[in-house]
C-alpha positions in Angstrom: -0.1 0.1 0.1 1.3 3.3 -1.2 2.2 6.3 1.6 -0.9 8.3 0.2 -3.2 5.6 0.5 -2.1 4.9 4.0 -2.5 8.2 5.1 -6.2 8.3 3.7 -6.7 5.0 5.3 -5.6 6.7 8.8 -7.4 9.7 8.2 -10.8 8.1 7.6 -10.3 6.0 10.5 -9.5 9.3 12.7 -12.7 10.6 11.2 -15.0 7.9 12.2 -13.4 7.6 15.7 -14.2 11.1 16.1 -17.4 10.8 14.6 -18.5 8.3 17.3 -17.4 10.5 19.9 -19.5 13.1 18.7 -22.4 10.8 18.6 -21.8 9.7 22.1 -22.0 13.4 23.2 -25.4 14.2 21.2 -26.5 11.1 23.3 -26.2 12.0 26.1 -27.2 15.7 25.5 -30.6 13.9 24.0 -30.6 13.0 28.0 -29.8 16.3 29.3 -32.7 17.7 27.1 -35.0 14.8 28.7 -33.8 15.2 32.2 -34.0 19.3 31.7 -37.8 18.8 30.8 -38.4 16.5 33.4 -37.1 19.2 35.9 -39.3 21.8 34.6 -42.2 19.6 34.8 -41.8 18.9 38.2 -41.2 22.6 39.2 -37.5 21.6 40.7 -35.4 24.2 38.5 -35.6 26.6 41.4 -34.6 24.2 44.4 -30.9 24.8 44.2 -30.7 28.9 44.9 -26.9 28.3 44.3 -24.4 28.0 41.5 -21.0 26.3 42.4 -19.7 25.1 38.8 -16.5 23.9 40.2 -17.5 22.5 43.8 -21.2 21.8 43.6 -20.8 18.2 42.2 -21.4 16.8 46.0 -25.0 16.3 47.1 -26.5 16.5 50.4 -25.1 13.3 52.2 -26.1 13.9 56.0 -29.4 15.3 57.7 -27.2 18.3 58.2 -26.6 19.2 55.0 -30.1 18.2 54.0 -31.5 20.9 56.3 -29.0 23.1 55.1 -30.2 23.3 52.0 -33.6 23.5 52.5 -33.2 26.6 54.8 -31.1 28.4 51.6 -34.1 27.2 49.5 -36.8 29.0 52.4 -35.1 32.3 52.2 -36.4 32.7 48.3 -40.0 33.4 47.1 -40.9 30.2 45.3 -41.2 28.5 49.2 -42.5 31.5 50.4 -45.2 32.1 47.8 -45.4 28.7 46.0 -44.4 25.9 48.4 -44.6 27.2 52.0 -45.5 24.4 54.3 -43.2 22.0 52.1 -41.7 19.3 54.2 -37.8 18.3 54.0 -38.9 15.1 52.2 -41.0 17.1 49.8 -38.2 19.2 49.1 -35.8 16.3 48.8 -36.9 14.9 45.4 -37.6 18.2 43.3 -33.9 19.0 44.7 -32.3 15.8 43.4 -33.9 16.4 39.7 -32.1 20.2 39.4 -28.8 18.5 41.1 -29.0 15.7 38.4 -29.3 18.1 35.8 -26.5 20.1 36.6 -24.3 16.9 37.5 -25.3 15.6 33.9 -24.1 19.2 32.4 -20.7 19.0 33.7 -20.6 15.2 32.8 -20.8 16.2 29.2 -18.4 18.8 29.6 -15.9 16.0 30.6 -16.7 13.8 27.8 -16.1 16.4 25.4 -13.2 17.9 26.6 -10.7 15.3 27.3 -11.3 13.2 24.2 -11.2 16.7 22.2 -7.5 17.2 23.9 -6.9 13.9 22.9 -7.7 14.0 19.5 -6.1 17.3 19.2 -2.5 16.1 20.5 -2.3 13.3 19.1 -2.9 15.4 15.7 -6.2 13.5 14.7 -8.3 16.2 13.8 -8.5 17.8 10.3 -7.3 21.1 10.5 -11.0 22.3 9.0 -12.7 20.5 12.2 -11.1 22.3 14.8 -13.0 25.1 14.7 -16.0 23.4 14.7 -15.2 21.7 17.7 -13.8 25.1 19.4 -17.3 26.2 18.7 -18.9 23.3 20.1 -16.8 23.5 23.7 -17.7 27.6 23.3 -21.5 27.1 22.8 -21.4 24.5 25.9 -19.5 26.7 28.2 -22.1 29.5 27.6 -24.9 27.1 28.2 -24.0 26.4 31.4 -24.0 30.2 32.0 -27.6 30.7 30.2 -28.8 27.9 32.4 -27.9 29.9 35.7 -29.1 33.0 34.1 -32.4 31.5 33.5 -32.7 30.3 37.2 -32.0 33.5 39.0 -35.0 35.1 36.8 -36.9 33.0 39.2 -35.3 33.7 42.3 -36.8 37.0 42.7 -40.2 38.1 43.8 -41.9 36.3 40.6 -40.7 32.6 41.2 -40.9 31.6 38.0 -38.1 31.7 35.4 -38.2 33.9 32.4 -40.1 31.7 29.5 -37.4 34.0 27.0 -34.5 32.6 29.3 -36.0 29.2 29.0 -36.8 29.2 25.8 -33.2 30.6 24.6 -31.6 27.5 27.3 -33.5 25.1 25.3 -32.9 26.5 21.8 -29.5 26.5 22.7 -29.2 23.1 24.0 -31.2 22.0 20.7 -28.7 23.9 18.7 -25.5 22.6 20.2 -26.9 19.2 19.5 -27.7 19.6 15.9 -24.3 21.2 15.3 -23.2 18.1 16.8 -24.8 15.7 15.0 -24.3 17.8 11.5 -20.5 17.5 12.1 -20.7 13.6 13.0 -23.0 12.8 9.5 -20.4 14.7 7.8 -17.8 12.9 9.1 -19.4 9.2 8.9 -20.7 10.0 5.6 -18.4 9.2 2.9 -19.3 10.7 -0.6 -19.4 8.3 -3.8 -18.5 9.4 -7.4 -21.6 9.6 -9.2 -22.4 10.8 -12.6 -23.8 13.6 -13.5 -27.2 12.2 -14.3 -27.6 10.5 -11.1 -26.6 14.1 -8.7 -29.2 15.8 -10.9 -31.9 13.0 -10.1 -32.1 14.2 -6.7 -33.6 17.6 -7.5 -32.2 20.4 -5.6 -35.7 22.2 -4.6 -36.0 19.0 -2.6 -33.0 19.2 -0.7 -33.7 23.0 0.0 -37.3 21.9 1.2 -35.4 19.2 3.7 -33.1 21.7 5.1 -36.6 24.6 5.3 -38.4 21.6 7.4 -35.5 21.3 9.2 -35.6 24.6 10.4 -39.2 24.9 11.0 -39.1 21.8 13.3 -36.7 24.1 15.3 -38.4 26.7 15.4 -41.1 25.0 16.7 -39.4 23.4 19.3 -38.5 26.9 20.4 -42.6 27.6 20.3 -42.8 24.4 22.8 -40.4 26.6 25.1 -42.8 29.8 25.2 -45.3 26.7 26.2 -43.4 25.3 28.5 -42.2 29.1 30.1 -45.9 30.5 30.2 -47.4 27.0 31.4 -49.8 27.5 28.0 -50.2 24.1 28.1 -52.6 24.1 31.2 -55.2 26.7 29.8 -57.3 24.8 27.0 -56.8 20.7 27.9 -59.5 20.2 24.9 -58.7 19.1 21.2 -58.9 20.2 18.3 -61.0 22.7 19.8 -59.6 25.2 22.5 -62.2 25.6 24.8 -65.4 26.2 22.8 -64.1 27.3 19.4 -61.3 26.2 16.7 -60.1 29.9 17.0 -60.6 30.7 20.7 -61.3 34.6 21.9 -58.6 37.4 23.2 -56.1 36.1 20.8 -53.6 39.0 20.2 -55.0 40.9 22.8 -52.4 42.4 24.3 -50.5 46.0 23.4 -48.6 45.7 21.6 -50.3 43.0 19.7 -46.7 41.3 18.8 -46.4 40.6 22.6 -49.2 38.4 22.8 -47.1 35.6 20.7 -44.6 35.6 23.9 -46.5 36.2 26.9 -50.2 35.7 26.2 -50.9 32.2 27.2 -54.0 31.9 25.0 -52.0 33.0 22.1 -49.1 31.0 22.3 -50.8 27.6 22.8 -53.4 28.9 19.7 -49.7 29.6 17.6 -48.3 26.2 18.9 -50.9 23.8 17.9 -51.1 26.0 14.4 -47.1 25.6 13.6 -47.7 22.0 14.6 -50.4 21.7 11.7 -48.1 23.4 9.6 -45.3 20.9 10.4 -47.5 18.3 9.6 -49.0 19.3 6.6 -45.2 19.8 5.2 -43.7 16.7 6.5 -46.4 14.8 4.3 -46.0 16.9 1.6 -42.2 16.4 1.6 -42.4 12.5 2.3 -44.4 11.8 -1.1 -41.9 14.4 -2.8 -38.7 12.4 -1.6 -40.2 8.8 -1.4 -40.8 9.2 -5.2 -37.5 10.8 -5.7 -34.3 8.2 -6.8 -32.6 8.6 -3.5 -30.7 6.1 -1.2 -32.5 3.5 0.8 -30.8 5.0 3.9 -32.7 8.1 3.0 -35.8 6.3 2.5 -35.7 4.8 6.0 -34.5 8.4 6.9 -37.8 9.5 5.4 -39.9 6.7 6.8 -38.0 7.6 10.7 -39.3 11.1 10.1 -43.1 9.8 9.3 -43.2 7.3 12.3 -42.1 10.2 14.3 -44.4 13.0 13.5 -47.4 10.5 14.1 -45.8 9.8 17.5 -45.3 13.3 17.8 -48.8 14.0 16.9 -50.2 11.8 19.5 -48.1 12.8 22.5 -49.1 16.8 21.7 -52.8 15.7 22.0 -52.2 13.5 25.0 -50.2 16.1 26.8 -53.2 18.5 26.3 -56.2 15.9 27.0 -54.2 14.7 30.4 -53.3 18.0 32.0 -50.1 17.7 31.2 -48.5 14.5 32.5 -44.9 14.7 33.3 -43.9 11.4 31.4 -46.1 12.3 28.4 -45.2 16.0 28.3 -41.5 14.9 28.7 -41.6 12.4 25.8 -43.3 14.9 23.9 -40.3 17.1 24.3 -37.6 14.6 23.3 -40.0 13.7 20.4 -39.7 16.8 18.9 -35.7 16.3 19.0 -35.9 12.9 17.6 -38.1 14.5 14.5 -35.0 16.8 14.2 -32.5 14.2 14.1 -34.4 12.4 11.3 -34.6 15.7 9.3 -31.2 16.8 9.9 -29.9 13.2 8.7 -32.4 13.6 5.7 -31.0 17.1 4.9 -27.5 16.3 5.4 -28.0 13.2 3.3 -29.6 15.2 0.6 -27.3 18.1 0.6 -24.4 15.8 0.6 -25.7 14.0 -2.8 -27.1 17.5 -4.6 -24.0 19.5 -4.1 
């Protein structure tokens, strides 16, 4: 084997190792998004009133430690205005949800930083890939700061975190997840030489359609963040009607009207529903077009996965409303959206790689 072929083989092996590492990181972040949803749904996010990024890894170990944490919690508005009279035993579960959420964030930092340093100093990372990995690292550090910035918004007179900060925190987590997944796909997907006729068999408009869908699904997740941050999911527990009508009274009633899309719970839930209907229509249209096109078997599996995940999401979304936001169903609905985005990114990357 020539030196050139050996070098290409080594580069390919390095790319695969890095891709598998990134997929592991993405899987743990997926779990982090799930745990974050559970933390929010159980109203646990404000149970830890201090931020100790370096020394906050040790949980309360003794009864005295627990009493100290509980006393600190009692000094803040959530206990005084919402949970007055809560016992220590009732406090422990909500504390542990938030504690595990923060510990998992630190664990993600470790499983990213240590392998990155290994790959970097052993010169296994391509020059073009290093800026992307550094940007991931920067985003991860920013996410920790943003999480505490979100928590701080609920440690004031109104014991509820800002829906803007919560949506930004969720959106950044999903953005990091998607960026890591997209980069891993680029390392795994080995382009094959194709004739011009094969390349043109995948229309450019299909590729653009896939990209648009991925963006819209991401925006849909942000819309869900606003629903979660304002507890708008509790406002109307009926479907397909909202109360007695499909279009409820009081839409866009705030002044200025655009503010209603971010702060009025009726408008927020209505917009989330309309966004869902749009996504359903577009995914079904895209699936028909894609499956009729000359695409590879893996991409067809990706499209069918999108359809299956979409059906699951619709079922979970309706169930979340009808059963008044049960924690398991609502948490599954949140990560189901991320799973749908994952399938969409896979298809988008595959079509873009082939049609480029």
